[in-house]
VMD Tcl script that draws the C-alpha trace (Angstrom):
set ca {
  {50.12 19.80 16.23}
  {50.07 23.33 17.65}
  {49.41 22.15 21.18}
  {52.08 19.47 20.91}
  {54.58 22.02 19.62}
  {53.85 24.47 22.43}
  {54.22 21.72 25.06}
  {57.54 20.57 23.58}
  {58.86 24.14 23.63}
  {57.55 24.77 27.14}
  {59.18 21.69 28.63}
  {62.54 22.57 27.07}
  {63.28 25.37 29.56}
  {62.85 22.96 32.47}
  {64.92 20.26 30.75}
  {67.69 22.75 30.00}
  {67.77 23.89 33.62}
  {68.01 20.27 34.76}
  {70.87 19.25 32.47}
  {72.84 22.43 33.25}
  {72.65 21.64 36.97}
  {73.69 18.03 36.35}
  {76.99 18.37 34.53}
  {76.55 20.17 31.21}
  {78.37 23.48 30.72}
  {76.17 26.11 29.00}
  {78.07 26.68 25.75}
  {79.12 23.05 25.47}
  {75.49 22.00 25.82}
  {74.27 24.57 23.31}
  {76.93 23.80 20.71}
  {76.67 20.02 20.76}
  {72.89 20.07 20.99}
  {72.61 22.37 17.99}
  {75.04 20.27 15.95}
  {72.97 17.12 16.52}
  {69.69 18.90 15.76}
  {71.09 20.53 12.60}
  {72.23 17.14 11.29}
  {68.71 15.79 11.68}
  {67.09 18.91 10.26}
  {69.37 19.10 7.22}
  {68.75 15.45 6.36}
  {65.00 15.94 6.62}
  {64.98 19.21 4.65}
  {67.11 17.78 1.85}
  {64.82 14.75 1.65}
  {61.84 17.11 1.29}
  {63.29 19.80 -0.98}
  {66.50 18.46 -2.57}
  {68.02 21.94 -2.44}
  {69.24 24.64 -0.04}
  {69.64 27.28 -2.74}
  {69.16 30.93 -1.75}
  {69.47 33.90 -4.10}
  {72.66 35.89 -3.62}
  {70.71 39.04 -2.84}
  {69.03 37.32 0.12}
  {72.21 36.03 1.75}
  {72.63 39.11 3.94}
  {69.22 38.48 5.53}
  {70.15 34.85 6.15}
  {73.41 36.01 7.76}
  {71.59 38.56 9.92}
  {69.07 35.96 11.06}
  {71.91 33.54 11.85}
  {73.65 36.20 13.94}
  {70.45 36.72 15.91}
  {70.12 32.95 16.47}
  {73.69 32.88 17.78}
  {72.93 35.67 20.25}
  {69.64 34.04 21.14}
  {71.23 30.73 22.05}
  {74.10 32.20 24.07}
  {71.70 34.36 26.08}
  {69.24 31.47 26.47}
  {71.63 28.93 27.99}
  {73.17 31.47 30.35}
  {69.79 32.95 31.33}
  {68.58 29.49 32.35}
  {71.90 28.81 34.08}
  {71.86 32.03 36.15}
  {68.20 32.23 37.16}
  {65.17 29.96 37.52}
  {63.39 28.33 34.62}
  {60.08 29.84 35.71}
  {61.50 33.38 35.70}
  {62.90 32.92 32.20}
  {59.54 31.60 31.04}
  {57.70 34.64 32.39}
  {60.05 37.07 30.64}
  {59.68 35.13 27.39}
  {56.00 36.02 27.54}
  {56.90 39.58 26.52}
  {58.19 38.51 23.09}
  {55.27 39.93 21.02}
  {55.78 43.37 22.58}
  {59.49 43.39 21.73}
  {58.65 42.41 18.16}
  {56.29 45.37 17.96}
  {58.78 47.81 19.48}
  {61.58 46.75 17.15}
  {59.22 46.94 14.17}
  {58.44 50.55 15.09}
  {62.12 51.38 15.63}
  {62.95 50.00 12.18}
  {59.94 51.78 10.64}
  {58.42 48.50 9.50}
  {54.95 49.43 10.64}
  {52.81 51.66 12.81}
  {50.94 50.55 15.89}
  {48.27 52.52 17.70}
  {47.50 53.56 21.24}
  {46.31 50.10 22.18}
  {49.74 48.69 21.42}
  {51.51 51.35 23.48}
  {49.21 50.79 26.43}
  {49.79 47.04 26.27}
  {53.53 47.52 25.82}
  {53.79 49.69 28.93}
  {51.83 47.16 30.97}
  {53.96 44.26 29.68}
  {57.26 46.04 30.30}
  {56.10 46.92 33.81}
  {55.45 43.22 34.29}
  {58.96 42.35 33.12}
  {60.37 44.86 35.62}
  {58.34 43.29 38.46}
  {59.57 39.82 37.51}
  {63.17 41.08 37.54}
  {62.77 42.79 40.91}
  {60.93 39.86 42.43}
  {63.42 37.20 41.36}
  {66.52 38.69 42.99}
  {68.28 41.78 44.21}
  {71.55 43.58 43.53}
  {73.98 42.25 40.95}
  {73.12 38.65 41.72}
  {72.96 35.70 39.39}
  {69.22 36.25 39.18}
  {69.67 39.77 37.81}
  {72.18 38.57 35.21}
  {69.78 35.80 34.27}
  {66.92 38.29 33.94}
  {68.92 40.59 31.67}
  {70.00 37.65 29.54}
  {66.39 36.45 29.30}
  {65.44 39.89 28.00}
  {68.35 39.70 25.52}
  {67.12 36.28 24.42}
  {63.66 37.71 23.80}
  {64.99 40.73 21.90}
  {67.29 38.66 19.66}
  {64.41 36.33 18.82}
  {62.23 39.31 17.94}
  {64.96 40.60 15.61}
  {65.34 37.12 14.09}
  {61.59 37.02 13.42}
  {61.77 40.31 11.55}
  {64.87 39.28 9.59}
  {63.30 36.09 8.24}
  {59.95 37.74 7.38}
  {60.86 38.63 3.77}
  {62.66 35.31 3.31}
  {59.54 33.37 4.28}
  {57.72 34.94 1.35}
  {60.20 33.46 -1.13}
  {61.42 30.20 0.41}
  {60.01 27.41 2.52}
  {60.35 27.72 6.32}
  {62.24 24.42 6.37}
  {64.94 25.69 4.00}
  {65.35 28.99 5.84}
  {65.47 27.30 9.24}
  {68.04 24.74 8.07}
  {70.37 27.43 6.71}
  {69.97 29.87 9.58}
  {70.49 27.23 12.26}
  {73.63 25.94 10.56}
  {75.15 29.39 10.07}
  {74.24 30.41 13.62}
  {75.99 27.32 14.94}
  {79.39 28.36 13.52}
  {80.04 31.25 15.96}
  {78.31 29.28 18.71}
  {80.79 26.42 18.50}
  {83.65 28.92 18.16}
  {82.87 30.66 21.46}
  {82.05 27.33 23.10}
  {85.21 25.50 22.01}
  {86.95 25.78 25.39}
  {83.94 24.48 27.29}
  {83.56 21.62 24.81}
  {87.21 20.66 25.34}
  {86.77 20.70 29.13}
  {83.36 19.01 29.14}
  {83.05 15.73 31.01}
  {80.41 13.38 29.62}
  {79.95 11.19 32.69}
  {76.26 11.91 33.03}
  {73.46 9.89 34.51}
  {70.75 8.33 32.39}
  {68.18 11.06 33.09}
  {70.62 13.78 32.01}
  {71.30 11.99 28.72}
  {67.57 11.47 28.25}
  {67.04 15.20 28.80}
  {69.74 16.02 26.25}
  {68.18 13.70 23.67}
  {64.82 15.33 24.27}
  {66.32 18.82 23.84}
  {67.75 17.76 20.46}
  {64.80 15.89 18.96}
  {61.85 17.66 20.57}
  {62.13 21.47 20.68}
  {64.61 21.86 17.80}
  {63.71 19.15 15.26}
  {60.11 17.99 15.69}
  {58.72 21.39 16.59}
  {59.94 23.01 13.36}
  {58.15 20.35 11.33}
  {54.94 20.43 13.38}
  {54.83 24.22 13.70}
  {55.20 25.12 10.05}
  {52.91 22.28 8.93}
  {50.25 23.58 11.31}
  {50.67 27.18 10.12}
  {49.97 26.05 6.55}
  {46.64 24.61 7.73}
  {45.35 27.13 10.27}
  {47.27 30.31 9.44}
  {49.71 32.41 11.44}
  {47.03 34.20 13.48}
  {45.58 30.98 14.85}
  {49.04 29.62 15.60}
  {49.94 32.77 17.54}
  {47.09 32.16 19.97}
  {48.66 28.81 20.87}
  {52.16 30.31 21.03}
  {51.00 32.75 23.70}
  {50.23 29.75 25.94}
  {53.86 28.61 26.02}
  {54.97 30.71 29.04}
  {52.07 29.34 31.10}
  {53.07 25.75 30.38}
  {56.76 26.58 30.88}
  {56.09 27.96 34.35}
  {53.91 24.95 35.18}
  {56.64 22.46 34.20}
  {59.28 24.38 36.17}
  {57.14 24.50 39.31}
  {56.12 20.86 39.01}
  {59.30 19.12 37.89}
  {61.98 21.36 39.44}
  {60.02 22.33 42.56}
  {60.69 26.01 41.88}
  {58.71 28.71 43.64}
  {57.50 32.04 42.36}
  {57.67 35.09 44.62}
  {54.70 37.41 44.93}
  {56.26 40.10 42.72}
  {57.04 37.55 40.03}
  {53.44 36.38 40.01}
  {52.24 39.98 39.79}
  {54.71 40.63 36.99}
  {53.55 37.56 35.10}
  {49.95 38.72 35.34}
  {50.92 42.13 33.95}
  {52.91 40.61 31.09}
  {49.99 38.54 29.89}
  {47.48 41.29 30.55}
  {49.55 43.57 28.34}
  {49.65 40.98 25.56}
  {45.87 40.61 25.72}
  {45.42 44.38 25.76}
  {47.47 45.24 22.72}
  {47.06 42.02 20.70}
  {50.05 42.74 18.47}
  {49.18 41.95 14.88}
  {51.59 39.50 13.24}
  {53.02 41.09 10.05}
  {52.19 39.18 6.87}
  {54.80 36.59 5.91}
  {56.33 36.17 9.37}
  {55.99 33.16 11.61}
  {54.61 33.81 15.10}
  {57.13 34.84 17.72}
  {58.10 31.77 19.67}
  {61.70 31.44 20.94}
  {63.96 28.98 19.25}
  {65.07 26.79 22.11}
}
mol new
graphics top color blue
foreach p $ca { graphics top sphere $p radius 0.5 }
foreach p [lrange $ca 0 end-1] q [lrange $ca 1 end] { graphics top cylinder $p $q radius 0.2 }
display resetview
């Protein structure tokens, strides 16, 4: 289940890049895709739990997490639109470091010298990826910055849902957060939705269907079921493989190419993760981008 989940997530970046270059507008794609996935996820969650109740005192955390999901999805679709899928995948590899840095900034924990050494190596890798993928204020640079924003918002989402996961099931929290995060997403995407043409080819529609059912619906079920059986630490080891598979799919299916500096940056990112081995705080799911 873990390997299947990671592969579904990894392929999603390539699929998103394909559909955005074959007719879908970024916010239109994100809004409609999320609506379809939320409908499936709510039906499944209600069938399993028969309730979406959350204590009033926890609503602010749900709202904060939903706001982070909104920012995550806007930055994700535009990052993939502006730069290559492989570059986005490499930057996503730095997610555990951003989780650690934000945890320290919010005084949620203390991390030692090993973390700081790994963080510096990983951030140097991100910088090399950004430099290697483009120059000046090009689309690549905007895509790189948005990929970093996507990673940071996911890290903040992970921290926001941590206390909620101790009181409610992951399915209930995910259903509520995704739905609330969709509201501002569809609001900012309304103009693109109105202008969107739906005269796509069969492969583009197949890619859209995959993006709805695979990385948003099935992965939530598989991921949290697997965590219950093997624990968060074991799941994190698989999650760290996602950027590798994402880059592989982009190079294979989209015929993308990595520049030398991007390769060097990717090596540093993963070397930093191995060096610091950020510990996952108790009660929080491993840091894998919602896609």
